[in-house]
VMD Tcl script that draws the C-alpha trace (Angstrom):
set ca {
  {0.00 0.00 0.00}
  {1.56 3.27 -1.07}
  {0.97 6.64 -2.67}
  {-2.34 8.36 -2.08}
  {-3.96 5.21 -0.65}
  {-1.30 4.79 2.00}
  {-1.34 8.48 2.90}
  {-5.12 8.55 3.32}
  {-5.02 5.38 5.41}
  {-2.37 6.73 7.77}
  {-4.12 10.12 7.99}
  {-7.46 8.48 8.82}
  {-5.87 6.26 11.48}
  {-4.07 9.21 13.08}
  {-7.27 11.30 13.04}
  {-9.33 8.54 14.68}
  {-6.61 7.96 17.28}
  {-6.52 11.70 18.00}
  {-10.30 11.86 18.42}
  {-10.10 8.98 20.91}
  {-7.28 10.87 22.64}
  {-9.73 13.68 23.47}
  {-11.77 11.24 25.55}
  {-8.64 9.83 27.19}
  {-7.30 13.30 28.01}
  {-10.56 14.26 29.76}
  {-10.45 11.13 31.91}
  {-6.78 11.68 32.80}
  {-7.20 15.42 33.35}
  {-4.52 16.21 30.76}
  {-4.70 18.70 27.87}
  {-5.31 16.76 24.67}
  {-2.56 18.65 22.85}
  {0.04 16.64 24.78}
  {-1.41 13.41 23.44}
  {-1.38 14.82 19.91}
  {2.27 15.79 20.29}
  {2.95 12.30 21.64}
  {1.30 10.70 18.60}
  {3.53 12.79 16.34}
  {6.67 11.82 18.27}
  {5.72 8.13 18.08}
  {5.31 8.42 14.31}
  {8.65 10.20 14.01}
  {12.23 9.06 13.70}
  {12.53 7.71 17.25}
  {9.82 5.00 17.06}
  {7.99 4.35 13.77}
  {10.82 5.94 11.82}
  {9.12 8.56 9.63}
  {11.78 11.13 8.73}
  {10.43 14.68 8.60}
  {12.85 17.59 8.91}
  {11.40 20.25 6.59}
  {11.23 23.35 8.80}
  {9.90 25.57 6.01}
  {6.99 23.22 5.23}
  {6.27 22.79 8.94}
  {6.11 26.55 9.42}
  {3.85 27.00 6.37}
  {1.43 24.27 7.41}
  {1.57 25.50 10.99}
  {0.63 29.03 9.91}
  {-2.31 27.68 7.89}
  {-3.49 25.68 10.91}
  {-3.20 28.74 13.17}
  {-5.35 30.73 10.75}
  {-8.07 28.06 10.93}
  {-7.81 27.90 14.73}
  {-8.19 31.70 14.96}
  {-11.15 31.49 12.56}
  {-12.90 28.97 14.79}
  {-12.05 30.99 17.89}
  {-13.48 34.21 16.48}
  {-16.64 32.61 15.07}
  {-17.50 30.87 18.34}
  {-16.78 33.87 20.59}
  {-19.84 35.71 21.89}
  {-19.34 39.48 21.89}
  {-21.60 39.78 24.94}
  {-19.21 37.48 26.83}
  {-15.96 39.28 25.96}
  {-17.23 42.88 25.89}
  {-16.91 43.39 29.70}
  {-13.28 42.24 29.48}
  {-12.40 44.11 26.26}
  {-9.98 46.60 27.84}
  {-8.23 43.99 29.95}
  {-8.01 41.53 27.03}
  {-6.47 44.11 24.70}
  {-4.00 45.19 27.40}
  {-2.98 41.58 28.01}
  {-2.39 41.05 24.29}
  {-0.32 44.22 23.78}
  {1.14 45.75 26.94}
  {1.68 42.36 28.53}
  {3.48 41.10 25.43}
  {5.94 44.02 25.46}
  {6.70 43.65 29.16}
  {7.11 39.88 28.84}
  {9.59 40.23 25.97}
  {11.64 42.82 27.83}
  {11.74 40.97 31.17}
  {12.45 37.55 29.64}
  {15.13 38.94 27.34}
  {16.83 40.85 30.17}
  {16.92 37.78 32.41}
  {18.12 35.35 29.73}
  {20.86 37.79 28.66}
  {22.49 37.37 32.06}
  {21.42 33.85 33.06}
  {22.25 32.07 29.77}
  {24.92 34.52 28.53}
  {23.01 35.38 25.35}
  {23.53 38.52 23.29}
  {20.73 41.04 23.63}
  {19.06 40.36 20.28}
  {19.00 36.59 20.78}
  {17.69 36.96 24.33}
  {14.90 39.28 23.17}
  {14.09 36.86 20.34}
  {13.62 34.07 22.91}
  {11.43 36.41 24.92}
  {9.30 37.24 21.87}
  {8.79 33.60 20.88}
  {7.80 32.63 24.42}
  {5.47 35.59 25.04}
  {2.52 34.30 22.98}
  {-0.21 32.27 24.67}
  {-2.01 29.63 22.66}
  {-5.78 29.68 22.12}
  {-6.07 25.93 21.63}
  {-4.05 25.20 24.77}
  {-5.80 27.80 26.92}
  {-9.35 26.72 26.18}
  {-8.79 22.98 26.13}
  {-7.67 23.40 29.75}
  {-10.07 26.17 30.90}
  {-13.12 24.28 29.64}
  {-15.07 23.27 32.72}
  {-12.89 25.03 35.33}
  {-15.86 27.22 36.31}
  {-14.22 30.64 36.81}
  {-16.01 33.91 36.08}
  {-16.95 35.01 32.58}
  {-14.81 38.14 32.86}
  {-11.67 36.08 33.35}
  {-12.57 33.69 30.55}
  {-13.34 36.61 28.23}
  {-10.04 38.34 28.97}
  {-8.02 35.17 28.39}
  {-9.97 34.41 25.22}
  {-9.26 37.85 23.78}
  {-5.61 37.65 24.81}
  {-5.03 34.30 23.14}
  {-6.87 35.42 20.00}
  {-5.14 38.80 19.60}
  {-1.61 38.40 20.95}
  {-0.42 36.20 18.08}
  {-0.36 39.32 15.91}
  {2.09 41.54 17.88}
  {4.24 38.54 18.81}
  {4.58 37.47 15.17}
  {5.65 41.01 14.19}
  {8.20 41.11 17.02}
  {9.66 37.71 16.06}
  {9.99 38.70 12.39}
  {11.71 41.98 13.31}
  {14.16 40.34 15.73}
  {14.92 37.40 13.40}
  {15.66 39.65 10.41}
  {19.32 40.54 9.70}
  {18.50 44.25 9.56}
  {19.02 46.33 12.71}
  {15.91 47.19 14.74}
  {15.36 50.95 14.56}
  {13.09 53.39 16.36}
  {10.66 53.05 13.44}
  {9.80 49.51 14.58}
  {7.07 50.61 17.06}
  {5.40 52.71 14.35}
  {5.54 49.78 11.94}
  {4.00 47.48 14.54}
  {1.24 50.02 15.27}
  {0.43 50.30 11.56}
  {0.27 46.54 11.07}
  {-2.03 46.04 14.06}
  {-4.38 48.95 13.26}
  {-4.53 48.10 9.56}
  {-5.12 44.41 10.33}
  {-7.97 45.25 12.69}
  {-9.61 47.58 10.15}
  {-9.32 45.00 7.37}
  {-10.87 42.39 9.65}
  {-13.76 44.67 10.62}
  {-14.43 45.66 7.00}
  {-14.36 42.15 5.54}
  {-16.31 40.73 8.48}
  {-19.08 43.29 8.02}
  {-19.15 42.96 4.22}
  {-19.16 39.18 4.53}
  {-22.09 39.26 6.93}
  {-24.11 41.52 4.64}
  {-23.30 39.42 1.60}
  {-24.18 36.12 3.24}
  {-27.54 37.46 4.44}
  {-28.43 38.62 0.94}
  {-27.07 35.59 -0.89}
  {-29.44 32.84 -1.97}
  {-27.06 29.90 -2.07}
  {-28.50 26.64 -3.44}
  {-27.38 24.43 -0.54}
  {-27.20 24.87 3.24}
  {-23.68 23.46 3.38}
  {-22.36 26.30 1.23}
  {-22.94 28.92 3.94}
  {-20.32 27.51 6.36}
  {-17.84 27.22 3.48}
  {-18.47 30.82 2.41}
  {-18.12 32.08 5.99}
  {-14.75 30.39 6.48}
  {-13.65 31.62 3.04}
  {-14.34 35.23 4.07}
  {-12.14 34.76 7.15}
  {-9.31 33.26 5.09}
  {-9.67 36.15 2.65}
  {-9.21 38.57 5.56}
  {-5.88 36.91 6.42}
  {-4.75 37.12 2.80}
  {-5.81 40.75 2.48}
  {-4.00 41.66 5.67}
  {-0.82 39.92 4.53}
  {-0.91 41.55 1.09}
  {-1.40 44.98 2.70}
  {1.68 44.33 4.91}
  {-0.67 44.39 7.89}
  {-1.30 41.72 10.53}
  {-3.07 38.82 8.84}
  {-3.49 37.03 12.17}
  {-5.38 39.97 13.67}
  {-7.41 40.46 10.49}
  {-8.65 36.86 10.42}
  {-9.56 36.84 14.13}
  {-11.43 40.17 13.97}
  {-13.25 39.17 10.77}
  {-14.31 35.89 12.37}
  {-15.42 37.71 15.54}
  {-17.58 40.13 13.51}
  {-19.07 37.32 11.42}
  {-19.69 35.12 14.44}
  {-21.79 37.82 16.05}
  {-23.71 38.79 12.91}
  {-27.15 37.45 11.93}
  {-25.80 34.74 9.66}
  {-28.04 32.34 7.73}
  {-27.74 28.80 9.10}
  {-25.58 30.13 11.92}
  {-25.66 26.92 13.96}
  {-24.45 24.87 10.98}
  {-21.66 27.37 10.40}
  {-20.46 27.26 14.00}
  {-20.57 23.47 14.05}
  {-18.54 23.32 10.83}
  {-16.01 25.84 12.18}
  {-15.63 23.87 15.40}
  {-14.91 20.67 13.48}
  {-12.45 22.52 11.26}
  {-10.75 23.95 14.35}
  {-10.37 20.48 15.87}
  {-8.92 19.18 12.60}
  {-6.41 22.06 12.48}
  {-5.37 21.51 16.11}
  {-4.92 17.78 15.68}
  {-2.98 18.16 12.44}
  {-0.79 20.93 13.81}
  {0.23 19.20 17.04}
  {0.81 15.85 15.33}
  {2.93 17.62 12.71}
  {5.01 19.39 15.35}
  {5.51 16.15 17.24}
  {6.61 14.50 14.00}
  {9.11 17.29 13.34}
  {10.62 17.13 16.84}
  {13.83 15.16 17.33}
  {13.89 13.44 20.76}
  {17.66 13.05 20.49}
  {18.14 16.84 20.63}
  {15.52 17.59 23.29}
  {17.65 16.36 26.18}
  {20.37 18.92 25.35}
  {17.74 21.67 25.41}
  {16.37 20.69 28.82}
  {18.45 23.09 30.96}
  {17.92 26.27 28.89}
  {14.24 25.35 28.55}
  {13.79 25.01 32.32}
  {15.66 28.27 32.97}
  {13.56 30.14 30.40}
  {10.39 28.54 31.76}
  {11.20 29.58 35.33}
  {11.86 33.16 34.22}
  {8.67 33.22 32.18}
  {6.32 31.75 34.79}
  {7.77 33.23 37.98}
  {8.87 36.65 36.77}
  {7.93 37.78 33.26}
  {4.30 36.62 33.16}
  {3.29 37.96 36.62}
  {4.97 41.33 35.96}
  {3.38 41.63 32.50}
  {-0.08 40.81 33.88}
  {0.41 43.32 36.71}
  {1.28 46.10 34.24}
  {-1.61 45.24 31.94}
  {-4.20 44.89 34.72}
  {-3.16 47.96 36.74}
  {-5.60 50.44 35.09}
  {-8.52 48.01 35.50}
  {-8.18 47.36 39.24}
  {-8.18 43.60 38.83}
  {-8.15 41.82 42.24}
  {-4.88 40.10 43.08}
  {-6.53 36.65 43.09}
  {-7.67 37.12 39.49}
  {-4.22 38.42 38.52}
  {-2.65 35.27 39.94}
  {-5.04 33.08 37.98}
  {-4.45 35.03 34.73}
  {-0.68 34.74 35.26}
  {-0.89 30.97 35.71}
  {-3.28 30.61 32.75}
  {-0.76 31.87 30.20}
  {-0.36 28.46 28.56}
  {2.01 27.87 25.69}
  {1.08 25.51 22.87}
  {1.74 25.23 19.16}
  {2.11 28.97 18.52}
  {5.57 29.41 20.15}
  {6.87 26.32 18.32}
  {5.65 27.62 14.94}
  {7.08 31.08 15.63}
  {10.41 29.55 16.71}
  {10.74 28.06 13.21}
  {10.92 31.57 11.69}
  {14.49 32.34 12.87}
  {15.49 28.76 12.02}
  {14.36 29.21 8.40}
  {16.16 32.56 8.20}
  {19.40 30.97 9.39}
  {19.70 32.76 12.73}
  {22.56 31.34 14.78}
  {21.34 29.08 17.62}
  {17.80 28.91 16.23}
  {17.68 25.09 16.41}
  {18.41 25.31 20.13}
  {15.48 27.72 20.48}
  {13.10 25.36 18.65}
  {14.10 22.40 20.84}
  {13.89 24.43 24.04}
  {10.43 25.76 23.15}
  {9.20 22.22 22.45}
  {10.43 21.01 25.84}
  {9.00 24.09 27.53}
  {5.55 23.63 25.98}
  {5.35 20.06 27.28}
  {6.60 20.93 30.77}
  {4.45 24.04 31.26}
  {1.33 22.33 29.92}
  {1.81 19.46 32.35}
  {2.51 21.76 35.31}
  {0.09 24.62 34.62}
  {-2.65 22.78 32.77}
  {-3.19 20.11 35.41}
  {-3.08 22.57 38.31}
  {-5.45 25.28 37.00}
  {-8.67 23.76 38.43}
  {-7.01 23.37 41.83}
  {-5.63 26.93 41.72}
  {-9.05 28.37 40.84}
  {-10.59 26.68 43.87}
  {-7.71 27.66 46.16}
  {-8.03 31.30 45.12}
  {-11.77 31.21 45.76}
  {-12.64 31.94 42.14}
  {-14.88 28.88 41.98}
  {-16.51 27.11 44.91}
  {-16.47 23.38 45.33}
  {-19.86 21.91 44.36}
  {-21.04 25.14 42.79}
  {-23.37 24.56 39.85}
  {-21.95 25.30 36.45}
  {-23.97 27.60 34.25}
  {-26.70 26.03 32.19}
  {-25.56 24.87 28.74}
  {-27.52 26.23 25.81}
  {-27.09 25.08 22.19}
  {-29.13 26.41 19.31}
  {-30.26 25.13 15.92}
  {-31.68 27.67 13.51}
  {-34.93 27.04 11.63}
  {-34.36 29.67 8.96}
  {-37.38 28.81 6.86}
  {-39.70 29.39 9.84}
  {-37.85 32.36 11.32}
  {-37.51 30.38 14.55}
  {-34.82 28.68 16.63}
  {-34.61 25.64 18.88}
  {-32.78 25.97 22.19}
  {-31.68 22.76 23.86}
  {-31.31 23.39 27.60}
  {-29.57 20.96 29.95}
  {-30.19 21.57 33.66}
  {-26.93 20.91 35.53}
  {-26.53 19.60 39.05}
  {-27.10 22.40 41.59}
  {-28.95 24.65 39.13}
  {-31.61 26.99 40.57}
  {-33.90 25.82 37.77}
  {-34.48 22.72 39.88}
  {-37.90 22.94 41.53}
  {-39.16 25.80 39.35}
  {-42.65 25.29 37.89}
  {-42.90 25.88 34.16}
  {-45.36 28.71 34.74}
  {-42.74 30.42 36.95}
  {-40.14 30.33 34.18}
  {-41.94 33.29 32.55}
  {-40.31 33.11 29.12}
  {-40.76 36.20 26.92}
  {-43.50 36.33 24.26}
  {-42.62 34.20 21.25}
  {-41.03 31.41 23.34}
  {-42.32 28.19 24.81}
  {-41.04 24.90 26.21}
  {-42.26 22.26 23.77}
  {-40.61 19.11 25.19}
  {-39.01 17.80 28.38}
  {-36.76 14.74 28.46}
  {-36.43 13.22 31.95}
  {-34.64 9.96 32.77}
  {-34.77 8.92 29.13}
  {-38.50 9.59 28.78}
  {-39.93 12.57 26.88}
  {-43.23 14.35 27.46}
  {-45.03 17.56 26.62}
  {-44.88 19.81 29.71}
  {-47.79 21.63 31.32}
  {-47.73 24.91 33.30}
  {-47.74 22.78 36.47}
  {-44.69 20.74 35.38}
  {-41.87 21.12 37.91}
  {-38.34 21.13 36.48}
  {-35.67 18.84 37.90}
  {-31.91 18.42 37.75}
  {-30.67 16.62 34.62}
  {-33.86 17.52 32.70}
  {-33.39 18.46 29.06}
  {-35.74 21.09 27.66}
  {-36.53 21.87 24.04}
  {-37.45 25.55 23.76}
  {-38.92 26.97 20.55}
  {-38.59 30.72 20.07}
  {-38.61 33.34 17.34}
  {-35.32 34.87 16.17}
  {-36.33 38.17 17.74}
  {-37.01 36.55 21.14}
  {-33.94 34.29 21.14}
  {-31.61 36.61 23.11}
  {-34.22 37.50 25.75}
  {-35.19 33.84 26.10}
  {-31.62 32.71 26.64}
  {-30.99 35.52 29.15}
  {-34.13 34.60 31.13}
  {-33.14 30.92 31.29}
  {-29.62 31.81 32.44}
  {-30.99 34.22 35.06}
  {-33.31 31.60 36.60}
  {-30.47 29.06 36.41}
  {-28.32 31.30 38.60}
  {-30.85 33.07 40.86}
  {-34.03 30.98 40.81}
  {-37.62 32.00 40.18}
  {-37.03 35.45 41.77}
  {-34.13 36.31 39.44}
  {-35.63 39.65 38.41}
  {-36.07 40.74 42.00}
  {-32.45 39.81 42.69}
  {-31.26 41.90 39.75}
  {-29.91 39.05 37.63}
  {-30.37 40.02 33.97}
  {-29.12 36.69 32.68}
  {-26.16 38.12 30.76}
  {-23.42 35.54 30.01}
}
mol new
graphics top color blue
foreach p $ca { graphics top sphere $p radius 0.5 }
foreach p [lrange $ca 0 end-1] q [lrange $ca 1 end] { graphics top cylinder $p $q radius 0.2 }
display resetview
């Protein structure tokens, strides 16, 4: 078996193994990205024996995967969830990046006897947090929406300034005082391109009459990829352009929105799996041992000094409590992004770049094991989430475009204040009604006297106009009970 047949067979087997790894990682409490990296290493030269040493191809495929991951992240991000943390998220993705580069570079210059430019290059590569790593670990921790929103914005935006810094420091030309102006132009222009294409894409998709439902998700993703290309051609930040375009599109009134988000989520998973397996395949275990000491030194500087100081500087104007600052500092997970960015100086022939790539790979594994597994414990210890506290009700939607209606599937979690509420007390807004209740595997049509219970699943039918108010009311009762309005809970995410 060879050629295309063999390639497709191996790819399908790796994909199925990676999907199973998601289940295994949840049971073990480990981020799934580590298992993906492990699969790649097993396929590589040390075990199976696949030789793969093309740094340029790895960087190109890695960049494409990052674009898809940012597309999925922007499309699935609710503006109402990140808006309260907008200032903090932007500060973490800009101010925090600059402070982290400076502090890490200064420390490594003295501790590892590096020249200033090399030390700052290490600091730039290590300063980017990874969206895939952050949210695979934060999922289910149960901290406040403001923290989640800030970390989501940081991981989605900070790739852009970090990429610019790495390219500037890896180039043979001297860094001049014009560099900050260039960075400002690239970020502002990238954001404007993203906003423009996201808005135009939303308008176009609403007016288009495509012949098949499946074409809408494809067109939406194509608009986001076009934003990256436009940003790159305009010498602006393509990473920021694609994330902003996806964020605008994800919060627009898109046709078949639920299908689009589901498609984007699957595409994001595929990009993550492919990227981490590829990076594991590229890694050479024989070189990683030599990079252990510099990796541990850089990791200690990053986690204990650079990250806390950068978070402190970014959070200072927003009066963020010290407990939340500690959690944000520890949540700065590194994943595929630093490894992909470390390949840039290697391709450009920067001296010692291979050592940087190996050290970053070791550091990603170590920090993910240490930080990723301890985040739930840290959140509880800091009092950001209480033991046994009910998680917020989960709401998924499926659009019924032809009827101008939507279906909301509501799952009542353990400890929810929805437990014990009569259906008549739910007081959904006009245009909404509970059409079905599934309890203990049995379904029935509810009556006003039906009393909701934990683990019930509700099917709520509502008009598009009433969807937001319906979801907010359900969330409010979930958190505050039947007297949510009297307690001032508006049900905002």
